[in-house]
N, C-alpha and C positions, 0 to 999 in steps of 0.2 A: 572439544566438542561437547563433552558432558557438562562443562561449566556453562556454556552458551545455552544449552537446552534447559538447564536448571534455572538460569536467569529468566529466560522466556516464560517458563511455566510459573515462576514466582510472580512475574508482572501480570500474567493472565489471571492468576488466582486473586491477586489484590484487586485488579480491575473488576472482576466479577462479583466481589464481595462488597464493593463500595455502595453505599446507599446515600446519595447526595440529596440535599434539600434543593428542590427545583426553584429556579428563579421565575416567579410569576410575571414579573414586569417584561422579561424578554423571551419567555418560553415560545410563543407562537411566531416570533419575528425572525428567527434564524433562517437564512436562505443561502448563505455562502460561508465557506470556511477555507482555511489554508492549514495544512499539516506537514510535518516532517517526521520521518521514520528513523529515529536514532538507533533503534534496535539493529537495523541493517548494518551499522558499523561493525558489529561483531561478526558479520558474515562477508565483509569486504565491500559493502555498498551503502549508499544513502540516497534517499529520494525526497522530493517535496511535491505536494499534490494540492491542487486547487479544486474545490467542488462547488457547484452551483445548482440549486434546485431549479428544475425547468418545468415541472408540472406538479400536480397534487401529490403524486406518489413516486416521482422519479427525479434523478439528478444526473449530471454529467461531470466527469472529472478529467483533468488534464494535468500532467506532471512531467518532471524531469528526473533523470536518473544518472548516477555516477557509480561505476563498479570497478573493482579490482578482483579478478578471478585467477589466481595462480600467476602466470606470466602474462596475462592479458589485462588490458585497461580498456574500459568502455564507458560510453555515455549515450544517452538516448532520451526519447520522448515517448509518451504513451497516454492512453486515456481509457475511460470506462463509462458505461451507462449503467446506472443502478436503479433497481426496483426496490423500494422500501416496502417491506411486508410486515404487518403487525403480527408476526408469528408468535410472539410471547405475550400478546394482548396488553401491551404497555400504553397504547393509545398515543404513541409518539408519531410525529410527522417528519417527512424529510426536512432537514438532513440529519435527523437524529433517529437512532434505533437500529434495527436489523435490515440489512440490504444484501442483495445478490445481483450479479450481472456479468456480462461479458467484458473482456478487456483486450486491448491490443497494444503492442509496443514495438518500436523499431530502435535498434541500437547499432552504434558504430564501434568496432573493436580494433585495437592495435596491439601488436606484440611488444611487450616491454621486458622481455626475459633477459636482456643483457648479453645475449649471444645471437648468433645468426638464427633467424626464425625458420623452422621447418614448415611453417604455415603462412598463408597470405592473410593480410589484414582484410577486413570486410564488414559486412552488415548482416545482422540477424533480424528476423521478423517473427514475432511470436503472437499467438492468440491464446486466449484462455478464459478463465472465470475467476470470480472472487466472491467471498462471503464475509461480510464485516458487520461489526456492531459498534455504534458510536454513541458516546455519552457527551453531553454538553452541560457544564456547570458555570453559570455566570460568565459566559464567553470562552471558557477554557474547554478544549476538545481533547478527548481520549478515544482512540479508535483501535480496536483489535480485530484480527481476522486471519483468514488464510487465502492464498492465491495459488492458482495453478496456471502455468504457461507451457504451451507446446510450440516447438520450433517449426515454423513453416519454411523458413529459409535460414539455415544454420551455417556455421563455419567448421571446417575440419580442424580438429585439435582443441576446440573450445568445448569444455565439458562443465556444465553447471546443472544444478538440480532444478527441475521444473516446478517444485513446490516452494512456497515462501510463506513467511509469517508477517503479519502486520502488527505493529506496535507503535502507533503514531500519536503525537501530541500536536496541539495547534490552537488556533484562535477562530472563533465563529462570530459572524455579525449578521 
């Protein structure tokens, strides 16, 4: 666990200290992106997310998830609505810069423990929020942030942290 935390902090520090040259030809034209969160592999999961700008300061995301949590295996779908706030006065527009918003996710879980399950398979439904910051350099995307999820409908025996870290890479157009 200490190694995982160290790797995440190192990636966050590098991301925050980067000072890229902005692409003037494409700067204002980004309206969509697709990202994948390889950091999740260290915690037993991976997800891919599609984001599309829907107004001057907002975007919508949709994505798929695959998890392995102890003796449980799960997959699901989710989405979020993001408000891009120029909190750091960077004059960036969606889908780049700082964003916050609500998120929702539904997952299907099955017991993969190799022995008779004391628990039933089932579905979890979570709601929560996210705060992310996204950089775009010549179509390359780097996104960092935090997420919080609260179980509205959970499963007995399934225990996972409601907090998560975002460390995604991807492509914007």
